[in-house]
Structures are given as C-alpha cells and as structure tokens.
C-alpha positions as CSV (number, residue, x, y, z in Angstrom):
1,X,0.0,0.1,0.1
2,X,1.3,3.5,-1.0
3,X,2.6,5.5,2.1
4,X,4.3,8.8,1.8
5,X,8.2,8.8,1.8
6,X,10.6,11.5,2.6
7,X,12.1,12.9,-0.6
8,X,15.1,15.3,-0.4
9,X,17.6,17.1,-2.6
10,X,19.8,20.1,-2.3
11,X,21.4,22.4,-4.7
12,X,24.8,21.3,-3.5
13,X,24.1,17.6,-3.9
14,X,26.0,16.9,-7.2
15,X,28.4,14.2,-8.0
16,X,31.7,15.0,-9.5
17,X,30.1,15.1,-13.0
18,X,27.3,17.4,-12.0
19,X,24.7,14.7,-11.7
20,X,21.9,15.9,-9.3
21,X,21.3,13.7,-6.3
22,X,17.9,13.0,-4.7
23,X,17.2,10.8,-1.6
24,X,14.1,8.9,-0.8
25,X,13.5,7.2,2.6
26,X,10.8,4.9,3.6
27,X,11.7,5.3,7.2
28,X,11.8,9.2,6.9
29,X,15.4,8.9,8.3
30,X,18.3,10.7,6.3
31,X,19.7,8.5,3.6
32,X,23.4,7.7,4.0
33,X,24.6,8.7,0.6
34,X,28.1,7.2,0.9
35,X,26.3,3.8,0.7
36,X,25.5,4.7,-3.0
37,X,28.4,6.8,-4.3
38,X,30.7,3.9,-5.4
39,X,27.8,2.1,-7.1
40,X,26.9,5.3,-8.9
41,X,30.4,5.7,-10.2
42,X,30.4,2.0,-11.4
43,X,27.0,2.4,-13.3
44,X,28.3,5.7,-14.9
45,X,31.6,4.0,-15.9
46,X,29.8,1.1,-17.6
47,X,28.3,3.6,-20.2
48,X,30.0,5.6,-22.9
49,X,28.3,8.9,-21.9
50,X,29.9,12.3,-21.5
51,X,28.4,12.8,-18.0
52,X,29.9,16.3,-17.6
53,X,27.7,17.5,-20.6
54,X,24.6,15.4,-19.9
55,X,21.5,16.4,-18.0
56,X,21.1,13.6,-15.4
57,X,20.1,12.8,-11.8
58,X,20.4,9.9,-9.4
59,X,17.9,8.8,-6.7
60,X,19.4,7.1,-3.6
61,X,16.4,5.1,-2.4
62,X,16.2,3.5,1.0
63,X,13.2,1.4,0.4
64,X,11.1,-0.6,2.7
65,X,12.9,-3.8,2.0
66,X,16.0,-2.8,-0.3
67,X,18.2,0.0,-1.3
68,X,17.7,1.1,-4.9
69,X,20.0,3.4,-6.9
70,X,18.2,4.9,-9.9
71,X,20.4,6.8,-12.4
72,X,18.4,8.7,-15.0
73,X,19.8,10.8,-18.0
74,X,18.4,12.7,-20.8
75,X,19.4,11.8,-24.4
76,X,18.2,11.9,-28.0
77,X,16.8,15.5,-27.5
78,X,14.0,14.5,-25.0
79,X,14.2,10.8,-24.1
80,X,14.7,9.6,-20.5
81,X,17.1,6.7,-19.9
82,X,17.2,4.8,-16.7
83,X,19.4,2.3,-14.8
84,X,18.2,0.6,-11.6
85,X,20.5,-1.0,-9.3
86,X,19.4,-3.0,-6.1
87,X,21.6,-3.8,-3.2
88,X,21.5,-7.6,-2.8
89,X,23.5,-8.9,0.1
90,X,27.0,-7.2,0.0
91,X,26.8,-6.2,-3.7
92,X,24.6,-4.5,-6.3
93,X,22.5,-6.1,-9.0
94,X,21.3,-4.3,-12.3
95,X,18.7,-6.5,-13.9
96,X,15.9,-4.8,-16.0
97,X,14.1,-8.1,-16.0
98,X,13.8,-8.1,-12.1
99,X,14.1,-4.5,-11.0
100,X,12.8,-1.2,-12.2
101,X,11.9,2.3,-10.7
102,X,8.7,2.6,-8.7
103,X,5.9,5.1,-8.0
104,X,8.1,7.0,-5.4
105,X,10.9,7.4,-7.9
106,X,8.3,8.7,-10.5
107,X,7.6,11.7,-8.2
108,X,11.2,12.8,-8.7
109,X,11.1,12.0,-12.4
110,X,7.9,14.1,-12.9
111,X,9.6,17.1,-11.2
112,X,12.8,16.6,-13.2
113,X,10.7,16.4,-16.4
114,X,9.3,19.9,-15.7
115,X,12.8,21.2,-14.8
116,X,14.1,19.6,-18.0
117,X,11.5,21.5,-20.2
118,X,12.1,24.9,-18.4
119,X,16.0,24.6,-18.6
120,X,17.1,22.4,-21.5
121,X,14.2,21.8,-23.9
122,X,13.6,25.6,-24.3
123,X,14.8,28.6,-26.3
124,X,17.8,29.1,-24.2
125,X,19.0,25.8,-22.9
126,X,21.3,25.9,-19.8
127,X,22.8,22.8,-18.2
128,X,24.0,25.0,-15.4
129,X,20.5,26.1,-14.8
130,X,19.2,22.5,-15.0
131,X,21.8,21.5,-12.3
132,X,20.9,24.2,-9.9
133,X,17.1,23.9,-10.2
134,X,15.1,21.7,-7.8
C-alpha cells in the first residue's frame, strides 16, 4: 500500500560530473549517501556517456526492503534513460528483468521532467540552470 516517503535534494548535492542527487527514505530517516556513491560511479563507468555534458540525476532510495540506486539521464533530445541497481547482500545487481523504478521514484522523475523542459528543452538551454534547479 502506498505510504508517503521522505524525498530530499539540495542544490549542493551533485556528484563529480554534475549529476543531481535525490534521496528517498521509507523510514523518514536521512539516507546515508556514501552507501550509494561507489555504485553510482560504477554504473556511470559502464556507459559511454559524457556525463559532464549530460543532464542527469540519481535517486538514492532506501526502500522498505531494499536499497535502490536509480540513475536517470536525458538523451536523443528529450528521451529519458534509466538504470536501476538494487543492493543484494553485499553487492549490487542491475537486472531490468527483475528491477525497475517505482511510484516513489516517479515523483522525482515528474519534477525533473518539468525542470528539463524549463531549462534544457527551451529557447535558451542551460545545463548549469538545470543542475541548480530543484
């Protein structure tokens, strides 16, 4: 059953490539971001993408039963690409046949869709403005 979750972000929450970071917590406790940072680097390194020049965001989601890392980026003008990793035991697993983003993640995605339209898919696109808008 759907229950509200704590969703947070901050203008200063960017990884070294400028990817915006959001956290979602089922328990309403702060999300320990260091748990996710190494996995985020691994997922990024597995793709040939110029992250410094790509509008993107990550969701560090402490779910009810698992930890989820959702990496999301814009490409092909206005398409949204996603990667979902789930903490399984001591490691992470990325398997689109088993895992995807959920209703809680979509709340962030909807907000990011609107930010993308206002800052990138507009007359005066600005990656800097995209990265500083929440």
